[in-house]
C-alpha positions as CSV (number, residue, x, y, z in Angstrom):
1,X,81.8,115.5,132.2
2,X,81.2,112.2,130.4
3,X,80.0,109.1,132.2
4,X,82.6,106.6,133.5
5,X,83.8,104.3,130.7
6,X,83.4,101.2,132.7
7,X,82.6,100.4,136.4
8,X,86.2,99.2,136.8
9,X,87.8,99.6,140.2
10,X,91.3,101.1,140.2
11,X,91.1,102.3,136.6
12,X,93.7,104.9,137.2
13,X,96.3,102.2,137.9
14,X,95.9,100.5,134.6
15,X,98.9,100.7,132.3
16,X,99.2,99.9,128.6
17,X,101.3,96.8,129.4
18,X,98.9,95.4,131.9
19,X,96.0,96.1,129.6
20,X,97.7,94.3,126.7
21,X,98.6,91.3,128.9
22,X,95.1,91.0,130.1
23,X,93.4,91.3,126.7
24,X,95.7,89.7,124.1
25,X,95.0,86.1,125.1
26,X,91.3,86.8,125.2
27,X,91.4,88.4,121.7
28,X,93.3,85.5,120.2
29,X,91.1,82.9,121.9
30,X,87.9,84.5,120.8
31,X,88.9,84.7,117.2
32,X,91.0,81.6,116.7
33,X,89.2,79.1,119.0
34,X,88.1,75.7,117.6
35,X,84.7,75.5,116.0
36,X,82.0,75.8,118.7
37,X,78.3,74.8,118.6
38,X,76.8,76.2,115.4
39,X,73.3,77.4,114.8
40,X,73.2,76.2,111.2
41,X,69.5,75.9,110.7
42,X,68.0,78.5,113.1
43,X,66.3,81.4,111.3
44,X,66.6,84.6,113.2
45,X,63.7,87.1,112.8
46,X,64.7,90.3,111.0
47,X,67.3,88.9,108.7
48,X,71.0,88.3,109.4
49,X,72.7,90.4,106.8
50,X,71.3,93.8,107.6
51,X,74.8,95.4,107.4
52,X,75.7,94.1,103.9
53,X,79.0,92.6,102.8
54,X,82.4,94.0,102.1
55,X,85.9,93.0,100.9
56,X,89.3,94.6,101.5
57,X,93.0,94.5,101.7
58,X,93.3,92.8,98.3
59,X,96.4,90.8,97.2
60,X,97.4,89.1,93.9
61,X,95.8,85.9,95.1
62,X,93.0,86.9,97.4
63,X,91.5,89.4,99.8
64,X,89.4,89.6,103.0
65,X,85.7,89.0,102.8
66,X,83.6,90.5,105.5
67,X,80.1,90.5,107.0
68,X,78.4,90.7,110.4
69,X,75.3,88.9,111.5
70,X,72.9,91.5,113.1
71,X,69.1,91.0,112.7
72,X,68.5,94.0,115.1
73,X,71.7,95.9,114.4
74,X,71.2,98.9,116.8
75,X,70.6,96.7,119.8
76,X,73.3,95.4,122.1
77,X,74.5,92.1,120.6
78,X,72.9,93.0,117.3
79,X,69.9,90.9,118.2
80,X,71.9,87.7,118.0
81,X,72.0,84.9,120.6
82,X,75.1,84.8,122.7
83,X,76.4,81.7,120.8
84,X,78.7,81.2,117.9
85,X,77.2,80.8,114.4
86,X,78.6,78.8,111.5
87,X,78.7,80.9,108.4
88,X,79.2,79.5,104.9
89,X,81.0,81.5,102.3
90,X,81.7,81.1,98.6
91,X,83.5,83.0,95.9
92,X,82.8,82.7,92.2
93,X,83.9,83.9,88.8
94,X,80.5,85.2,87.8
95,X,77.8,87.4,89.4
96,X,75.3,84.6,89.2
97,X,77.5,82.5,91.4
98,X,77.4,79.6,89.0
99,X,81.1,79.1,88.7
100,X,82.2,78.8,92.3
101,X,86.0,78.5,92.7
102,X,86.2,78.4,96.5
103,X,83.9,77.8,99.4
104,X,84.3,77.3,103.2
105,X,83.0,78.0,106.6
106,X,83.8,80.5,109.3
107,X,82.6,81.0,112.9
108,X,80.8,84.3,113.8
109,X,81.7,84.6,117.4
110,X,79.7,86.8,119.9
111,X,82.9,88.0,121.4
112,X,83.5,89.8,118.1
113,X,79.9,90.9,117.5
114,X,79.3,87.9,115.2
115,X,81.5,89.5,112.6
116,X,83.2,87.4,109.9
117,X,86.6,88.0,108.4
118,X,87.5,85.4,105.7
119,X,91.1,85.6,104.3
120,X,90.8,84.1,100.8
121,X,94.0,82.9,99.0
122,X,94.7,80.9,95.9
123,X,92.8,83.0,93.4
124,X,94.0,84.2,90.0
125,X,95.6,87.6,89.9
126,X,94.1,90.8,88.4
127,X,90.5,89.6,87.9
128,X,87.0,90.2,89.3
129,X,85.3,87.8,91.6
130,X,81.9,87.7,93.3
131,X,81.1,86.4,96.8
132,X,78.3,85.8,99.3
133,X,77.6,84.3,102.7
134,X,75.0,81.9,104.1
135,X,73.9,81.4,107.7
136,X,70.7,80.4,109.5
137,X,68.9,79.5,106.3
138,X,69.6,83.0,104.8
139,X,71.8,84.2,102.0
140,X,73.6,87.6,102.0
141,X,73.7,90.0,99.1
142,X,76.3,89.3,96.5
143,X,79.5,91.5,96.6
144,X,82.1,92.1,93.9
145,X,85.8,92.1,94.6
146,X,89.1,92.0,92.7
147,X,92.6,90.6,93.1
148,X,95.6,92.8,92.5
149,X,98.0,92.3,89.6
150,X,101.1,90.0,90.0
151,X,104.0,91.7,91.7
152,X,106.1,91.9,88.5
153,X,103.3,93.1,86.2
154,X,103.0,96.7,85.0
155,X,99.3,97.2,84.4
156,X,98.1,99.7,81.8
157,X,95.7,101.4,84.3
158,X,94.5,101.6,87.9
159,X,91.2,103.4,88.8
160,X,90.4,104.1,92.4
161,X,88.6,106.6,94.5
162,X,89.2,107.9,98.0
163,X,86.7,109.2,100.6
164,X,86.6,110.3,104.2
165,X,84.4,112.0,106.8
166,X,80.9,110.6,106.5
167,X,78.9,112.0,109.5
168,X,75.6,110.1,109.3
169,X,73.1,112.6,110.8
170,X,74.4,115.7,108.9
171,X,73.4,114.4,105.4
172,X,72.6,111.7,102.9
173,X,75.3,109.5,101.3
174,X,74.6,110.7,97.8
175,X,78.3,110.7,97.1
176,X,78.5,107.0,97.7
177,X,75.6,106.4,95.3
178,X,77.6,108.1,92.5
179,X,80.9,106.4,93.6
180,X,79.2,103.0,93.3
181,X,78.4,103.6,89.7
182,X,82.0,104.4,88.7
183,X,84.3,101.8,87.1
184,X,86.8,101.5,90.0
185,X,89.3,98.8,90.9
186,X,89.3,99.7,94.6
187,X,88.3,102.4,97.1
188,X,90.5,103.9,99.8
189,X,88.8,105.2,103.0
190,X,91.0,107.8,104.9
191,X,89.2,107.9,108.1
192,X,86.2,109.4,110.1
193,X,84.1,106.4,109.1
194,X,81.9,107.2,112.1
195,X,81.6,110.2,114.5
196,X,81.5,109.6,118.2
197,X,79.3,112.5,119.5
198,X,75.6,112.6,120.0
199,X,73.3,114.1,117.4
200,X,74.5,117.2,115.6
201,X,72.4,120.3,116.0
202,X,72.1,120.5,112.2
203,X,71.0,116.9,111.9
204,X,68.8,116.1,108.9
205,X,68.5,112.4,109.9
206,X,69.0,112.4,113.7
207,X,70.0,109.0,115.1
208,X,69.1,109.6,118.7
209,X,72.3,108.1,120.1
210,X,74.4,109.8,122.8
211,X,78.2,110.1,122.8
212,X,79.7,106.7,122.7
213,X,82.2,105.2,125.2
214,X,81.8,101.4,125.5
215,X,82.3,98.7,122.9
216,X,78.5,98.2,122.6
217,X,78.2,102.0,122.0
218,X,80.7,101.9,119.2
219,X,79.2,98.7,117.7
220,X,75.8,100.4,117.5
221,X,77.3,103.5,115.9
222,X,79.0,101.4,113.2
223,X,75.8,99.4,112.7
224,X,73.8,102.6,112.2
225,X,76.2,103.9,109.5
226,X,76.3,100.5,107.8
227,X,72.5,100.3,107.5
228,X,72.7,103.0,104.8
229,X,72.0,101.4,101.4
230,X,74.4,103.7,99.5
231,X,77.3,102.9,101.8
232,X,76.5,99.2,101.5
233,X,76.5,99.5,97.7
234,X,79.9,101.2,97.7
235,X,81.3,98.4,99.8
236,X,79.9,95.7,97.6
237,X,81.2,97.1,94.3
238,X,85.0,96.8,94.9
239,X,87.6,96.0,97.6
240,X,88.4,98.7,100.1
241,X,91.6,99.8,101.8
242,X,90.8,101.4,105.1
243,X,92.6,103.5,107.7
244,X,91.2,105.6,110.5
245,X,91.5,109.2,111.7
246,X,90.3,110.6,115.0
247,X,86.5,110.3,115.2
248,X,86.6,106.5,115.2
249,X,87.7,107.1,118.8
250,X,87.4,110.8,119.8
251,X,87.9,114.1,118.1
252,X,91.6,115.2,117.8
253,X,92.9,112.5,120.1
254,X,96.6,111.9,120.1
255,X,98.0,108.5,121.2
256,X,96.7,108.0,124.7
257,X,95.6,111.7,125.2
258,X,92.0,112.9,125.1
259,X,91.8,116.2,123.3
260,X,90.6,118.1,126.4
261,X,93.1,118.0,129.3
262,X,91.8,116.8,132.6
263,X,88.7,114.9,131.4
264,X,90.2,111.4,131.3
265,X,93.4,110.0,132.7
266,X,95.6,108.3,130.1
267,X,94.6,104.9,131.6
268,X,90.9,105.7,131.3
269,X,91.2,106.9,127.7
270,X,93.0,103.7,126.8
271,X,89.9,101.8,127.9
272,X,87.8,103.9,125.5
273,X,90.4,103.5,122.7
274,X,90.4,99.7,123.2
275,X,86.6,99.6,122.9
276,X,86.8,101.8,119.7
277,X,89.5,99.7,118.1
278,X,87.7,96.5,118.7
279,X,84.5,97.8,117.1
280,X,86.5,99.2,114.2
281,X,88.1,95.8,113.5
282,X,84.7,94.1,113.8
283,X,83.2,96.3,111.1
284,X,86.1,96.5,108.6
285,X,87.4,94.1,106.0
286,X,90.8,93.7,107.7
287,X,93.2,90.8,107.9
288,X,94.0,89.0,111.2
289,X,97.3,90.9,111.3
290,X,95.2,94.0,112.3
291,X,93.5,92.1,115.2
292,X,93.5,94.6,118.1
293,X,95.4,93.8,121.3
294,X,93.6,95.9,123.9
295,X,94.2,99.6,123.0
296,X,96.8,98.8,120.3
297,X,96.1,97.8,116.7
298,X,98.5,97.5,113.8
299,X,96.9,99.4,110.9
300,X,99.8,100.8,108.9
301,X,100.6,98.5,106.0
302,X,101.6,98.4,102.3
303,X,99.8,97.1,99.2
304,X,101.2,96.9,95.7
305,X,99.2,97.2,92.5
306,X,101.9,95.3,90.5
307,X,104.7,97.7,89.7
308,X,102.3,100.5,88.8
309,X,101.5,101.8,92.3
310,X,102.4,101.1,95.9
311,X,100.0,102.2,98.6
312,X,101.8,103.1,101.8
313,X,98.9,103.3,104.3
314,X,99.7,105.3,107.4
315,X,98.2,105.8,110.9
316,X,98.7,109.4,112.1
317,X,96.7,109.0,115.3
318,X,97.9,106.0,117.4
319,X,101.6,107.0,117.7
320,X,101.6,110.8,117.5
321,X,102.8,113.0,120.4
322,X,100.3,115.4,121.8
323,X,99.5,118.5,119.8
324,X,101.9,121.3,120.7
325,X,100.3,124.5,122.1
326,X,97.2,122.4,122.6
327,X,94.7,121.9,119.8
328,X,93.4,124.7,117.5
329,X,95.0,127.3,115.3
330,X,98.2,129.0,116.5
331,X,100.9,131.3,115.3
332,X,104.2,129.7,114.3
333,X,106.3,128.9,117.3
334,X,109.8,127.4,117.9
335,X,108.2,124.5,119.7
336,X,106.9,123.2,116.4
337,X,110.6,122.3,115.6
338,X,110.9,120.0,118.6
339,X,112.6,116.8,117.3
340,X,110.5,114.9,119.9
341,X,107.3,116.0,118.2
342,X,106.0,113.1,116.0
343,X,103.1,112.3,113.8
344,X,104.2,108.8,113.0
345,X,106.2,107.5,115.9
346,X,109.7,106.0,115.4
347,X,108.8,102.5,114.4
348,X,106.2,103.5,111.8
349,X,108.4,106.2,110.4
350,X,111.3,103.7,110.0
351,X,108.9,101.3,108.3
352,X,107.5,104.0,106.0
353,X,110.8,105.5,104.9
354,X,112.4,102.0,104.4
355,X,109.5,101.0,102.2
356,X,109.7,104.2,100.1
357,X,113.5,103.6,99.6
358,X,112.9,100.0,98.5
359,X,109.9,100.7,96.2
360,X,110.3,100.0,92.5
361,X,106.7,101.2,91.7
362,X,106.1,103.9,89.2
363,X,103.8,105.7,91.6
364,X,104.0,105.8,95.4
365,X,100.7,106.6,97.0
366,X,100.9,107.9,100.6
367,X,97.4,107.3,102.1
368,X,97.1,109.3,105.3
369,X,94.8,111.5,107.2
370,X,95.7,115.2,107.8
371,X,97.0,117.9,105.4
372,X,100.7,117.9,104.8
373,X,100.7,121.3,103.1
374,X,101.3,124.3,105.4
375,X,98.0,126.1,105.2
376,X,97.7,129.6,106.6
377,X,94.1,129.8,107.9
378,X,94.1,133.6,108.2
379,X,95.1,135.0,104.8
380,X,96.2,138.6,104.8
381,X,96.7,138.6,108.5
382,X,99.1,137.0,110.9
383,X,99.8,133.4,110.0
384,X,97.7,130.8,111.9
385,X,98.5,127.1,111.6
386,X,96.4,124.1,112.6
387,X,98.1,122.1,115.4
388,X,96.3,118.9,114.6
389,X,97.7,118.8,111.0
390,X,101.3,118.2,109.9
391,X,101.7,122.0,110.6
392,X,101.8,121.2,114.3
393,X,104.7,118.7,113.7
394,X,107.0,120.9,111.6
395,X,110.2,119.0,112.5
396,X,108.9,115.7,111.2
397,X,107.1,117.3,108.3
398,X,110.4,118.7,107.0
399,X,112.0,115.3,107.5
400,X,109.2,113.7,105.5
401,X,109.6,116.3,102.6
402,X,113.3,115.8,102.5
403,X,112.8,112.1,102.3
404,X,110.5,112.6,99.3
405,X,113.1,114.9,97.7
406,X,116.2,112.8,98.3
407,X,114.8,109.3,98.4
408,X,114.7,106.8,95.6
409,X,110.9,106.5,95.5
410,X,109.4,107.6,92.2
411,X,106.4,109.9,91.9
412,X,105.2,110.3,95.5
413,X,101.5,111.3,95.7
414,X,99.9,112.1,99.0
415,X,96.2,111.5,99.4
416,X,94.5,113.1,102.4
417,X,91.1,113.4,104.1
418,X,90.0,115.1,107.4
419,X,89.5,118.7,106.5
420,X,86.0,118.6,104.8
421,X,87.2,120.5,101.7
422,X,89.0,119.7,98.5
423,X,92.5,121.0,98.0
424,X,95.2,120.4,95.4
425,X,98.7,121.1,96.7
426,X,102.3,121.1,95.4
427,X,104.6,120.2,98.3
428,X,108.1,121.6,98.6
429,X,110.7,121.3,101.4
430,X,110.4,125.0,102.2
431,X,107.0,126.6,102.2
432,X,108.5,130.0,102.9
433,X,110.3,129.9,99.5
434,X,107.6,130.2,96.8
435,X,110.1,129.3,94.1
436,X,111.3,126.1,95.8
437,X,110.9,123.1,93.5
438,X,108.0,120.8,94.4
439,X,108.9,117.3,95.6
440,X,105.4,115.8,95.6
441,X,101.8,116.6,95.1
442,X,98.9,116.3,97.6
443,X,95.3,115.6,96.7
444,X,93.0,116.4,99.7
445,X,89.5,115.0,99.5
446,X,86.4,116.6,100.9
447,X,83.9,114.9,103.2
448,X,81.1,112.7,102.1
449,X,78.7,114.6,104.4
450,X,80.6,116.3,107.3
451,X,80.1,120.0,107.2
452,X,76.7,119.9,105.5
453,X,75.8,121.5,102.3
454,X,78.5,123.2,100.3
455,X,79.3,126.8,101.0
456,X,82.2,129.2,100.6
457,X,84.9,128.5,103.2
458,X,86.7,131.8,103.0
459,X,85.4,135.3,102.5
460,X,88.4,136.2,100.3
461,X,89.4,133.1,98.2
462,X,91.9,135.1,96.2
463,X,93.8,135.9,99.4
464,X,93.9,132.2,100.3
465,X,95.8,131.5,97.1
466,X,98.0,134.5,97.5
467,X,99.1,133.5,101.0
468,X,99.3,129.8,100.2
469,X,101.0,129.7,96.7
470,X,101.4,125.9,96.9
471,X,97.6,125.6,96.8
472,X,96.4,125.2,93.2
473,X,92.7,124.5,94.0
474,X,90.2,124.4,96.8
475,X,86.5,123.8,97.0
476,X,84.0,123.4,99.9
477,X,81.4,120.9,98.6
478,X,80.8,117.3,99.6
479,X,81.9,114.4,97.5
480,X,84.9,112.1,96.8
481,X,88.0,112.0,94.6
482,X,88.4,109.7,91.6
483,X,91.9,108.9,90.2
484,X,93.1,107.2,87.1
485,X,96.7,106.1,87.1
486,X,98.8,104.9,84.1
487,X,102.6,104.4,83.8
488,X,103.0,107.8,82.3
489,X,100.4,110.0,84.0
490,X,98.1,110.4,87.0
491,X,94.7,112.0,86.5
492,X,92.6,113.2,89.5
493,X,88.9,114.2,89.3
494,X,87.3,116.1,92.2
495,X,83.7,114.8,92.2
496,X,81.2,116.9,94.2
497,X,77.6,117.2,95.1
498,X,76.2,120.6,96.0
499,X,73.9,119.5,98.8
500,X,73.5,116.6,101.2
501,X,70.6,117.9,103.3
502,X,68.2,116.2,100.9
503,X,68.5,113.4,98.4
504,X,69.1,113.5,94.7
505,X,72.1,115.8,94.3
506,X,73.6,115.5,90.8
507,X,77.3,114.8,90.5
508,X,79.7,117.5,89.3
509,X,83.4,117.3,88.4
510,X,84.7,120.6,89.8
511,X,88.3,120.2,88.7
512,X,90.7,117.7,87.0
513,X,94.4,117.7,87.5
514,X,97.1,115.7,85.6
515,X,100.5,114.8,87.0
516,X,103.1,113.5,84.5
517,X,105.4,110.8,85.7
518,X,108.7,112.4,86.8
519,X,107.3,115.9,87.2
520,X,105.6,116.7,90.6
521,X,103.5,119.5,89.1
522,X,99.8,120.0,89.1
523,X,98.5,120.6,85.6
524,X,94.9,121.7,85.3
525,X,93.1,119.6,82.6
C-alpha cells in the first residue's frame, strides 16, 4: 500500500470541481503575478542551469524557450531560495550570440520550481535561431531552435525524429547522443519522459529514489532525468513537441482511475495527478495555454509546418474511460464495442476530427501514444489483445479508421510510442479482412532505454507476421525513429542501438520505409 499522497483531511470528499476552483486562481497568480523582488546579483553555489535549456511548440514567428534554475536539482526546491528570481533571456541569429534580435526578462517563481517559460513572437519564419538565459551572475548553455514555415508555404522538406520511453535507471541515453547529431528541424516526444516507480531490479544506473507521489517527488524525478548530458544535448539542438503517456503519472492510469482497483479513491488519485501535471508543465517547453488547473491540463493541440504537414498532437490518457476487462491481455469480447468506451473523450475527438476535415496539408501526422493496429499478442493460439491500447477501445478505433478513410484529410500518418518495440503497420477499417485496403500507415517507435538491451520479443517471429498481416516490420532494440517528409513522399528510418546497459553503442538503421503521397502503403526501401 503506497503512503498517503498528502496529509489532507477529508481527501475522500474532494471533487474535480472543488479541486479546480481551489487551485486555478493559485496557478494563475503564481505564474502571472507582477514582478516580485529579484535576486539579480546573487550567485548561488552549484550553478543555476544544471538542467540545461530547451525550446518547444514552434510557430512561424516564435516558440517557447525553457529553463529551470536548480543548483542542487535533486533536493526539494532545487537548492533555490524561496524567492522569485529575475532571469534575462536573449535570442540571436547566430550561435555566437552576436546578432541578438530580441531580449527580455522573466520571473522564475518558486511556486513553479523556478522554471521559466518565455513565449517568443515576432521572429522571421522558417529559420534557425540561438538563445540563452542569464541569472545570478551566470549564463546558461546556448540552445538552437527554429521557427516554422509561413502557413501558406509548401516547404521542400521536413526532417524530424520521434522518441518515447526513456527509463533512466535501466540504461544510458545513447540514442539521444545519436539523435542530437542528426540534421533535424524538430523532435516529437510521445510520452513516458519519466517513470514513477522506484529503482528497477535491472538498474544499471540506480537513482535511489522511491515511488513518487508529491509534487516535490515528481520534480526530483524530472530533475534526475534532465541532468543527463545526452538528453540536454537533444533538447538544445532543435525545438520539441511533447505529449505524455502514462508513466508521467502512474502506469496504465485512465482518467481519474489508478490502474489497480481499491488502492486510491478517485479523489486521492486526482491529487497525485495534479502533482504530476504541475511538475510536467514545470519541466517542458510548453505555452501558457497548457498551464495546469489542478488535475486538468490541456495538452492536445495542432501545429502546422506550412502546408507540408500538420501535427495533430493527442492526449490518450486524461480523458479515456477505464480499460475494459481491467488491464492486461484479453480475448476479444463484445464489451470492446461499447460506444461509451473512449480513448479521446468527446471534446478532444470532436476537435481532432474537425481539424482533420479542415486540414489542407499534404501530410497529416497523428502524434499519439498507444498502438492503433490490432496486434494479436499470442500468434498461433487464441487471440489476445492489449486492453490499454486502442484494441481495448474497439468502437472508437473503428470510428477513427472510418474517419481516416472517409474524411478529407490527405495522407494520415500515425506516429506512436509506448510499446518498447519498433513496428510498421498498415491500418485498415477491418483487421479481420486481410485484403481490406489500407487507409493510413502507423510508425511505432521503440524506447530510448525502457526494456533494456535489445532481445527477441517473440519466439516465433514468422507467426507474428502471419497472424498480424497488417504488420510489415517489427524489431526489439532501443533507439528512435527519424523521418524525412517531402510533398511527394515520406521516408522513415528506424534507428537502433543494440545495447544500453553500457555506453558507446553504435547506431544502426534497421529498416527504411517509403510512403508515396496518395498511397497509404509501406514500401520497403
